Backbone bond lengths (Angstrom), bond angles and torsions (degrees), N, CA, C in turn:
res aa  C-N    CA-C-N  psi(-1)  N-CA   C-N-CA  omega(-1)  CA-C   N-CA-C  phi
1 M - - - 1.448 - - 1.527 110.31 -
2 L 1.311 117.73 -41.28 1.455 121.69 -178.79 1.530 111.37 -62.31
3 F 1.339 117.35 -39.83 1.460 121.14 -178.43 1.519 111.80 -69.53
4 K 1.322 117.52 -34.94 1.462 120.73 177.86 1.523 110.46 -62.28
5 N 1.308 117.51 -41.32 1.460 121.17 179.77 1.521 111.19 -65.58
6 R 1.323 116.92 -37.73 1.462 120.10 178.50 1.527 110.77 -64.05
7 K 1.319 116.77 -40.03 1.459 120.12 178.62 1.524 110.79 -62.78
8 I 1.310 116.36 -42.51 1.466 120.08 179.34 1.522 110.43 -63.69
9 I 1.309 117.03 -43.15 1.464 120.72 179.57 1.519 110.45 -63.50
10 L 1.327 117.92 -42.78 1.461 121.07 177.94 1.522 111.34 -62.28
11 L 1.317 117.19 -43.66 1.459 120.74 179.28 1.523 111.45 -64.01
12 L 1.324 117.34 -41.80 1.461 120.08 177.60 1.526 111.17 -63.73
13 G 1.326 116.39 -37.83 1.458 120.29 177.70 1.516 111.80 -63.05
14 L 1.325 116.93 -39.07 1.463 120.55 178.23 1.517 111.56 -69.21
15 L 1.327 117.42 -36.38 1.459 120.58 -178.89 1.521 112.63 -68.00
16 F 1.314 117.26 -35.05 1.448 120.55 -174.87 1.521 113.94 -102.85
17 T 1.312 117.44 14.21 1.453 120.97 177.88 1.520 109.19 -73.66
18 Q 1.292 116.73 125.96 1.454 122.44 179.57 1.523 109.14 -107.41
19 P 1.347 117.95 149.55 1.456 119.29 175.84 1.526 110.72 -66.56
20 V 1.320 115.42 159.45 1.453 120.03 176.94 1.515 107.76 -57.96
21 S 1.318 117.10 137.75 1.463 119.80 -178.24 1.524 110.43 -58.95
22 A 1.310 114.15 151.16 1.462 120.14 -176.47 1.523 110.47 -63.74
23 R 1.315 114.80 141.13 1.462 120.17 174.29 1.518 107.76 -137.05
24 T 1.298 115.57 153.80 1.454 121.03 -176.73 1.525 109.93 -93.52
25 V 1.336 115.19 130.05 1.460 122.11 176.65 1.517 108.36 -133.35
26 T 1.304 116.24 169.48 1.460 121.15 176.43 1.520 108.89 -84.56
27 G 1.315 116.30 125.00 1.457 121.47 177.20 1.520 109.77 -100.60
28 T 1.304 116.46 127.15 1.459 121.65 177.52 1.523 108.26 -121.64
29 V 1.317 116.57 170.34 1.458 121.12 -177.57 1.520 109.08 -115.51
30 Y 1.343 115.37 131.45 1.460 121.48 174.12 1.524 109.83 -52.96
31 H 1.286 116.85 147.01 1.460 120.44 174.13 1.528 109.35 -79.60
32 E 1.301 117.32 147.62 1.465 122.41 -178.64 1.530 111.66 -61.27
33 W 1.313 117.25 -21.46 1.465 123.01 -179.62 1.537 111.66 -55.77
34 Y 1.338 117.54 -30.22 1.467 121.73 -176.98 1.531 113.19 -78.67
35 H 1.333 118.15 -9.74 1.473 121.08 -177.50 1.536 110.81 -56.02
36 G 1.323 115.83 129.86 1.458 121.32 178.64 1.507 114.94 87.24
37 R 1.312 118.43 -7.75 1.463 121.27 179.39 1.529 110.16 -85.90
38 V 1.306 115.89 157.63 1.461 121.08 179.95 1.525 109.19 -82.09
39 T 1.338 116.12 132.76 1.465 121.52 -179.59 1.519 110.93 -83.40
40 Y 1.302 116.70 174.39 1.461 123.25 177.19 1.529 111.04 -57.33
41 C 1.319 116.63 -34.14 1.459 121.75 -177.70 1.525 112.83 -85.85
42 G 1.334 117.53 1.68 1.449 121.29 175.74 1.514 115.60 90.63
43 Q 1.321 117.71 6.09 1.458 120.88 178.83 1.522 110.19 -97.41
44 T 1.313 116.48 158.92 1.462 120.79 175.92 1.516 108.62 -85.04
45 Y 1.332 116.62 126.25 1.462 121.04 -178.79 1.520 110.44 -72.91
46 Q 1.325 115.36 127.57 1.457 122.71 176.00 1.522 107.91 -110.24
47 H 1.328 116.74 113.69 1.465 121.80 -174.44 1.528 112.29 -56.41
48 W 1.322 118.09 -40.49 1.462 120.84 -178.71 1.520 112.42 -97.89
49 G 1.323 117.28 11.05 1.457 121.26 173.84 1.525 110.06 -81.97
50 V 1.309 116.75 -172.55 1.461 121.76 179.59 1.523 108.07 -115.81
51 S 1.327 116.40 106.91 1.463 121.76 178.60 1.522 109.19 -159.16
52 A 1.331 115.38 173.11 1.458 120.51 -179.32 1.524 110.07 -149.34
53 A 1.317 115.19 162.09 1.461 122.54 173.76 1.522 107.89 -122.49
54 H 1.311 115.65 139.93 1.463 121.39 -179.84 1.524 107.78 -137.96
55 P 1.342 118.49 146.75 1.467 119.65 -176.37 1.528 115.25 -69.07
56 S 1.345 119.15 -23.71 1.463 117.96 -173.88 1.530 115.80 -135.47
57 L 1.302 119.92 -15.94 1.460 120.60 -178.63 1.529 110.63 -69.92
58 P 1.338 117.53 143.73 1.460 120.69 -179.53 1.532 112.24 -67.41
59 C 1.313 115.81 156.38 1.464 121.73 177.06 1.523 109.61 -57.99
60 G 1.316 115.68 138.36 1.454 120.92 178.03 1.511 115.08 88.89
61 T 1.314 118.32 -10.13 1.462 120.13 177.62 1.522 108.95 -61.61
62 R 1.316 116.07 132.82 1.456 120.40 178.65 1.522 108.16 -96.17
63 V 1.314 116.22 122.89 1.461 123.17 -175.67 1.519 108.96 -111.30
64 R 1.315 116.68 130.06 1.457 120.85 174.44 1.525 107.82 -88.49
65 V 1.328 115.66 119.80 1.464 121.92 -176.41 1.523 108.29 -114.63
66 S 1.331 116.81 132.10 1.463 122.07 178.79 1.515 110.15 -125.41
67 H 1.348 114.93 141.30 1.463 121.13 177.36 1.529 108.06 -154.15
68 K 1.311 116.43 122.73 1.471 123.10 177.66 1.525 113.01 49.97
69 G 1.328 116.28 47.02 1.453 121.12 176.19 1.518 115.58 82.95
70 R 1.305 118.11 -5.08 1.473 121.56 177.05 1.516 109.03 -100.82
71 T 1.329 116.27 142.07 1.462 121.21 -179.54 1.526 109.16 -130.87
72 L 1.322 115.08 140.65 1.457 121.64 -179.02 1.529 108.27 -146.45
73 T 1.322 116.91 139.15 1.456 121.38 175.12 1.520 108.17 -99.05
74 V 1.336 115.84 123.27 1.467 120.51 -177.01 1.533 109.85 -125.28
75 P 1.331 117.37 143.60 1.460 119.93 175.87 1.528 111.13 -83.81
76 V 1.318 116.07 144.61 1.462 120.74 174.01 1.520 107.08 -82.41
77 T 1.339 116.69 118.85 1.460 120.85 -177.85 1.521 112.80 -121.49
78 D 1.340 116.56 1.94 1.461 119.14 -176.48 1.518 109.94 -155.66
79 R 1.298 115.87 168.84 1.462 123.40 174.36 1.523 108.68 -105.43
80 C 1.314 115.25 153.52 1.462 120.06 172.54 1.521 107.32 -132.80
81 D 1.299 116.19 157.29 1.468 120.35 -176.92 1.523 111.50 -100.31
82 C 1.302 115.75 27.15 1.466 120.08 -179.06 1.521 108.96 -120.34
83 N 1.300 116.46 177.17 1.461 121.69 177.92 1.519 110.43 -101.05
84 S 1.312 116.42 40.48 1.453 120.42 -176.48 1.520 109.70 -138.53
85 L 1.303 115.51 -162.02 1.449 122.74 176.76 1.518 107.20 -122.92
86 D 1.324 116.96 119.63 1.461 120.98 175.84 1.522 108.23 -89.29
87 L 1.313 116.85 125.96 1.452 122.28 -178.94 1.516 110.77 -106.66
88 S 1.324 116.93 146.28 1.460 119.48 171.27 1.531 107.47 -68.85
89 A 1.318 116.40 161.15 1.468 120.17 -178.86 1.526 110.60 -62.48
90 G 1.329 117.34 -36.13 1.456 120.36 178.16 1.519 112.51 -62.85
91 A 1.325 116.88 -43.34 1.464 121.01 178.01 1.523 110.81 -67.35
92 A 1.326 116.83 -43.44 1.461 120.58 179.52 1.526 111.08 -61.65
93 H 1.325 116.69 -42.10 1.464 120.96 179.70 1.525 110.85 -62.21
94 R 1.324 117.53 -43.65 1.465 121.12 -179.81 1.525 111.97 -65.89
95 L 1.328 116.66 -29.55 1.466 120.85 -179.76 1.527 113.32 -89.07
96 G 1.313 117.49 -11.02 1.454 120.23 -177.97 1.512 113.60 83.15
97 V 1.327 117.67 16.91 1.466 121.77 175.78 1.526 107.45 -79.16
98 P 1.331 118.72 130.50 1.468 119.70 179.72 1.522 111.37 -59.44
99 L 1.314 116.84 132.38 1.465 121.52 -175.54 1.527 112.74 -68.29
100 D 1.319 117.97 -20.83 1.468 119.95 -178.88 1.515 112.35 -106.67
101 G 1.326 117.53 12.75 1.461 118.79 -176.54 1.502 113.30 -141.63
102 I 1.305 114.32 -156.62 1.446 121.65 179.80 1.523 108.12 -130.31
103 A 1.330 116.09 159.67 1.454 121.08 178.88 1.519 109.28 -152.48
104 D 1.317 115.80 154.75 1.456 120.31 173.90 1.532 107.99 -80.11
105 V 1.332 116.24 128.01 1.464 121.71 178.75 1.528 108.60 -126.87
106 Q 1.312 115.86 154.33 1.462 121.24 176.14 1.525 107.58 -101.02
107 I 1.336 115.36 134.12 1.464 119.11 178.71 1.523 109.88 -124.73
108 S 1.317 115.53 148.61 1.462 122.08 170.19 1.518 106.86 -146.12
109 Y 1.315 115.45 151.34 1.461 120.28 -178.44 1.500 110.04 -151.55
């Protein structure tokens, strides 16, 4: 009987788990120089693909990124040494982030 209750509690916890509330960070764009290189997570970086780098999130974490009314879910495939989110050019283009600059983006995960 005790184990059945634990299963129910675990299932309820999974059903009502919400993503971390959105917070604003600086979004930057990877330089094209990194195209074809192996990322921290062992994948090959594709400049026009959809991916991101974050200083502390684990590899494979899917991050919801929003900018000017556009939203995109991107996987974390690399680390960065900044306090922001580095976006691939493909992700930045889809979000409307200028490819040669930086922008404030909202993230949740």
